[in-house]
Short mmCIF file of the C-alpha atoms (twelve columns), coordinates in Angstrom:
data_MODEL
# 
_entry.id   MODEL 
# 
loop_
_atom_site.group_PDB 
_atom_site.id 
_atom_site.type_symbol 
_atom_site.label_atom_id 
_atom_site.label_alt_id 
_atom_site.label_comp_id 
_atom_site.label_asym_id 
_atom_site.label_seq_id 
_atom_site.Cartn_x 
_atom_site.Cartn_y 
_atom_site.Cartn_z 
_atom_site.pdbx_PDB_model_num 
ATOM 1  C CA . MET A 1  -16.870 -6.368  -29.365 1 
ATOM 2  C CA . ASN A 2  -16.190 -9.780  -27.924 1 
ATOM 3  C CA . LEU A 3  -18.021 -12.468 -29.941 1 
ATOM 4  C CA . GLU A 4  -19.136 -14.100 -26.685 1 
ATOM 5  C CA . LEU A 5  -20.721 -10.807 -25.619 1 
ATOM 6  C CA . LYS A 6  -22.627 -10.483 -28.914 1 
ATOM 7  C CA . GLN A 7  -24.340 -13.774 -28.092 1 
ATOM 8  C CA . TRP A 8  -24.596 -13.185 -24.341 1 
ATOM 9  C CA . HIS A 9  -27.852 -15.102 -24.037 1 
ATOM 10 C CA . ALA A 10 -26.115 -18.340 -25.097 1 
ATOM 11 C CA . ASN A 11 -23.256 -18.064 -22.574 1 
ATOM 12 C CA . GLU A 12 -22.790 -19.265 -19.042 1 
ATOM 13 C CA . MET A 13 -23.643 -16.649 -16.429 1 
ATOM 14 C CA . GLU A 14 -20.003 -16.387 -15.320 1 
ATOM 15 C CA . VAL A 15 -18.917 -15.509 -18.874 1 
ATOM 16 C CA . VAL A 16 -21.563 -12.791 -19.211 1 
ATOM 17 C CA . LEU A 17 -20.661 -11.284 -15.841 1 
ATOM 18 C CA . ARG A 18 -16.943 -11.334 -16.691 1 
ATOM 19 C CA . ASP A 19 -17.416 -9.809  -20.140 1 
ATOM 20 C CA . THR A 20 -19.716 -7.052  -18.903 1 
ATOM 21 C CA . GLY A 21 -17.588 -6.252  -15.857 1 
ATOM 22 C CA . SER A 22 -20.461 -6.992  -13.492 1 
ATOM 23 C CA . SER A 23 -21.032 -9.413  -10.641 1 
ATOM 24 C CA . MET A 24 -23.839 -11.312 -8.947  1 
ATOM 25 C CA . ASN A 25 -24.279 -8.215  -6.759  1 
ATOM 26 C CA . GLY A 26 -24.620 -5.906  -9.756  1 
ATOM 27 C CA . LEU A 27 -22.601 -2.755  -10.364 1 
ATOM 28 C CA . THR A 28 -21.264 -0.550  -7.625  1 
ATOM 29 C CA . SER A 29 -22.763 2.937   -7.429  1 
ATOM 30 C CA . ALA A 30 -19.497 4.340   -8.770  1 
ATOM 31 C CA . ASP A 31 -19.515 1.955   -11.754 1 
ATOM 32 C CA . ALA A 32 -23.172 2.749   -12.482 1 
ATOM 33 C CA . LYS A 33 -22.475 6.507   -12.462 1 
ATOM 34 C CA . LYS A 34 -19.422 6.037   -14.692 1 
ATOM 35 C CA . ARG A 35 -21.407 3.980   -17.223 1 
ATOM 36 C CA . LEU A 36 -24.288 6.454   -17.162 1 
ATOM 37 C CA . LEU A 37 -21.901 9.261   -18.063 1 
ATOM 38 C CA . GLU A 38 -20.165 7.159   -20.704 1 
ATOM 39 C CA . TYR A 39 -23.173 5.488   -22.381 1 
ATOM 40 C CA . GLY A 40 -26.149 7.626   -21.325 1 
ATOM 41 C CA . GLY A 41 -29.421 6.474   -19.812 1 
ATOM 42 C CA . ASN A 42 -31.573 3.587   -20.954 1 
ATOM 43 C CA . LYS A 43 -33.964 4.451   -23.730 1 
# 
């Protein structure tokens, strides 16, 4: 895992969005479905 991502709370917003593959608009529906299948639901 990227060291910057491990300490996401200490990074600039742009870095967190880049490292998580997200954007200011959030994930697309397709990306959300893909991640749900890959990682499972929130617990």
